[in-house]
N, C-alpha and C positions, 0 to 999 in steps of 0.2 A: 568645442563648447561655445555656444553663442554668448556674447556679452550679456550682462544682467538686464539691460534695458530691452532686449528682444525676448525675454522669457515671460511666460504667463505669471500671474501674481503668485499662484501656489508654488511654482518652480522657483520663483524669485525668492520667496521666503525660505525655502529649503536651501537654496544656494547661499544665502546670507548666513543661515545657521551653520552650514558646513564650514564656511570660511572662519567663523568665530571659533569653531571646534578644532579646526585643522592648523591654525597658524602657529600655536605654540609647539605642537608635535613636529611640524615642519622645520621650525627654527632649531629645535633641539636635535633632531635627526641629522640635519645637514651640518650642524656644529660637530656632532660625533664623527661623521664621515670625514670632515675636513681635518679634525685633530688626529683621527686614526691614521690617515695616509701620511700626514706630516710627521707624526711621532715615530711610526714604523720606519719611515725613510731615514730618519736620523739615528734611531736607536738600534735597529736590527739589520740594516743594509750596510755592509762594510764600507768604510771610507776608501775612495780610490781616486787617482788622478788621471786614469785612462778614460777617454770618452768613447762611448758606444752609441750606435744608432741602428734603428730597425730599417733594413733595406725593404723598399716598398714592393718590389716585384715578386719576391718569394718569402717575405716576412722573416728574413734572417737577421740576426744581431751581428753587426759588423763593427770592427775597431775603426774609429774615425780619427783619433789623435792619441799619440803616446808622447808625453813630455820627455825631453832628453834626460832629465834628472830623475825620472820615475824608476822605481824598483822593477817595473815591467819592461823597461827600455831594451834590455838585452834579450827579451823573449818575444813580446808581441810587436807586430808591425801594422801600420795602417793598411786596411783592406782585409785583414784576417777575419775569417768568419768563425764565430764561437759555436762549436758543436755541443760542448758539455762543460759543466762546472762541477767538479768533484764527481764525475760520472753521471750527473743528472742532465738529460738532454735540455738544450736551450731552445725552448719553443714558447709561443704565446700560450700561456696557461692562465686560468682564472684564479685558482686558489693555491697552487703550488708555488712557493717562492723560488727565485733563481738561486739565492744564496742560503746556506745554512747559517743561522746567526751565531755570533760570538766565536768565530774561528780566527786564528792568527795568520793563516795562509789558505790559499785555494788552488786546486789543480785545474788549469784551463786546458781544454782540448780544442784546438783550432784547426781550421782548414786553410792552407796557404797554397794557392794554385791547386795542384793535384795531391799535395801532401797533407797528411794529418799529423799534427805535432802536439805534444803535451808538455806543459810547463807548470811548475809550482811557484806561485808568486805571493810574497808576503803582503799583508794588509798594510796600507799606508797609515802611519800614526795620525790620530785625530789632531786637527789643527783648526784654528779659528777661521781661516779663509774657507776651508772645506765645509765646516759647519754652516757658515753664512751662505755658501753656494747651495747647499742642500735645503736650507731653511727659507730661502727667498720666496719660492713659489707658495709654500705653506703659509708664510707670514702675510703675503699679499692676499691669498685666498681667505685668511682669517679677517683681514681688514674689509674685504669685499663682503664677507658674510656679516660682519658687524653692521655695515650700512644696510644690508638687506633686512637684518633682524630688527633694527630700529624702524625701518619703513613699515614692515608687516605688523609689528606690535602696536604701532600708532594708527594703522589703517582701520577705517571703518569698513564694514562689508560693502557699502555702496561706492567706495572710492576705488573704481576699477583701475585707474592710472597707478595708484599706489600698489595694488595687487600685482599688476603686470610687472612693475619695476621690481617689487620684492621677490616674486617667484623667479624672474629672470636672473636677478643678482644672486639668489641662493644657488641656482643652477650653475652659474659661472664660478662661484666659489668652490663648489664640489668638483666640477670638471677641471678647474685649474690645479687643485691639489692632487687629484687622482691621476691626471695626465702625466704629471711629473713622476709620480710614484710608479705608474705603470711601466715606464722606461726601465726601472730598476727591478721589476718583477714583484712588486708588493702585492700580496694576495688580495684579490677582489678589485684591484685598481682599474684593470681594463673594463670590468663590468660597470664600474662607477663612473666612467668617463666616456668610453667609446659610444654606447648607444644614445647618449644624451647630447652629443655634439650637434646633430641636425636640429633638435628642438631649441637649443641655445642659439644657434645661428639664426633661425627664424625670429626668435624673441628679440635678438639684438636689432634686427631690422625693424621689428614692430615698435621697439622703444622710441624710434625716431619720430613716431607720430605723437609723442607726448610733449606738452599737454595737448590733448586732442579734442576735436569736436566729433562726436560719435555719429557714424552713418553706416548703413549696410554696404554702401558702395566702396568705402575705404576698408571695411573690416572683412568683406567676403574673400578677397584674394589671400588674406592671411589665414582664414579658416582652411582654405585649400592647401596652403603651404604647411600649416601645422599637421594636417592629415598626412601629407607626403613625408614630412619629417618623422612622424610617428611610425609609418611603414618602414622607413629607412632605419630607424632605431631598432625596430623588431628584427629586421634582417641582420643588423649588427649583432644582436643577441644570439640569433641562430648561428651565425658564423663563429662566434666565440664559444658557445656552449656545445654545438653539434658538429660543425665542420672542422674547426681547428684540432680538436682531440683526435680526429680521424685522418688528419693530414691534408684536408681540403681547404680551399679558400677561394674567394672571388677572383683573386689575382691569378691563381693557377688555372682557373676555368676560362677567364676572359682576358687576362692581361691587365685588367684594371684593379688597382689596389683599393679596397674599401677604406683602409687606413688613410690613404691619400685623398680619397674622395670626400671623406668626412671633414678633413682639415681644410679642403677647398671650400666646403660649405661654410665653415667658420669665417674664412677669409672673405667670401662673398657676402656673408651677413654683416661683417664689419664695414666693408666698403659701401654696401647698400645703406647702412645706417648713416654714414657720413653724407652720402649722396642725397638721401631724403631730407636730412637736416638742412643741408645747403639749399636744396630746391625750395623747401618750405619757407626758409628765411628770405630768399630772393623774391618769391612770389607774394609774400604776405604784406599787407598794407601796414603802415606805422600804427602802433597801438600797443595795448597791454600784451596781447598774444605774441607780437613780434619781440617785445622786450623780454618775454619769457624765453623765447628761442635764442635770443642773444646771450642770455645767461648760460643756457645749456651749451651753446657753441663756445663760450669762453672757458667753461670748465673742461670741455672736450679738447680744446686747443692746448690748454695748460697740461692736460693729461698726455697728449700724444706728441706734440711738437718737440719738446725737449728730447724725448727718446729717439725721434727720427733724426733731428739735426745735430744733437750732441752725443748720441750713442751709436746709432746704426750707421749713419753715413761716415763719421770719422773712423769707425771700426772697419768699414769696407775699404775706405780710401787710404787710411794711415795705419790701420791695425792698432789704433790707440784711441779708444773712446774717451771723450772729454768728460762725460758724465757716467758714473758707474751704472752698469746694467741693473743692479738691484734697485737703485733709486728710480730709474726710468720705469721699471715695472710697477713699483709702489705708487707712482703717480697715476696709474690707470684707475685706482680707486676713486679718483675725482670724478670720473664719468657717472657712475651711479649716484655719487654724492650731489652732483649738479642737478640731476633729475629729482632727487629727493628734496632738495632745497626748493625747486620750482613748484613741486606738488604741495609742499607743506608751508610755504612762506606766508600764505594768508591765514593759516591756522595758528601759527606761532610767529608773531610779528618780530620777535627778538632775533629770529634767524637772519633778517635783513642786515642788521648791524654786525652780527657774528660772522656771516659769510663774507660780507664786503671787506671787513678787516682782515679775515683769514686769507682771502684770495689776494688782497693787496700785499700782505706780508710774503706770501708764496711767490708772487710775481717778482717782487723786489729781490728775494733770495735767489 
């Protein structure tokens, strides 16, 4: 879709009317999806201390870690491939959950080398750390959704920057909650996250142009990228709905996992976002626009740097993060908040005082 300023007057009026009509339903639908995936993950997926991961080459669910004190320690081993849970095949399914809710134990059928073994493993009792671990992605997704909802509900139809930020952030909220839920087989979670990853990736890169001076030269490459992302998303739907139930996948046909490819898209989108921000700040002359970019860069730095230097690097080097992972993820909500502040600071002058004080307190903390 072309930006509003490229559209004829009649199309422009229709576009603005549609935005007015769409924003509240969009906000409510994305809230429902975010809450659904989070609540189902906590309430209906059994608590467990064994870590699983989808193997990318054949879409198999593999045991990646079994704690020594786990009830499953005498049964499961790292590298075991889950074939069935209570006789139900473990596959990428759209609507069928991996677990039957509200059971006290489950029978796991696993493949270990050439052997097929079956174990009955009791459910781990609910504990506060396990609940927090399950709740983290959903809580961060809700905070991201809250920022997006405020941005869209305050946006005028003519404020394209606000609409780009709001729609992108709504997509990030749903994908974040659904991606975590999909790993546990929450019904509908793959369909709520998988196909939207390419669009979110392009939108993340596009956000780095905010606040922007609109021109066809800068917007045209993103129109092409959005079209490519849409095609990739449609292909993901075909794989989920048509191929996977029949035992086919892109990985089996070409050796390239669509799952891995889409997450590479997200990584590229995030790196491109930072690169565009840094390039614009370096090339821009001193003035109001450069000060706006400095604010965005500050919010982005506070959102990302603690996670990199206090969580990820200490975890890799010392196996002991200095900052809890939950807090590092929660800081990511500052990125859309920074853009929202830049977009609306002229409309609501009190935001300058509020944001300056809040950011100062956060930096000191």
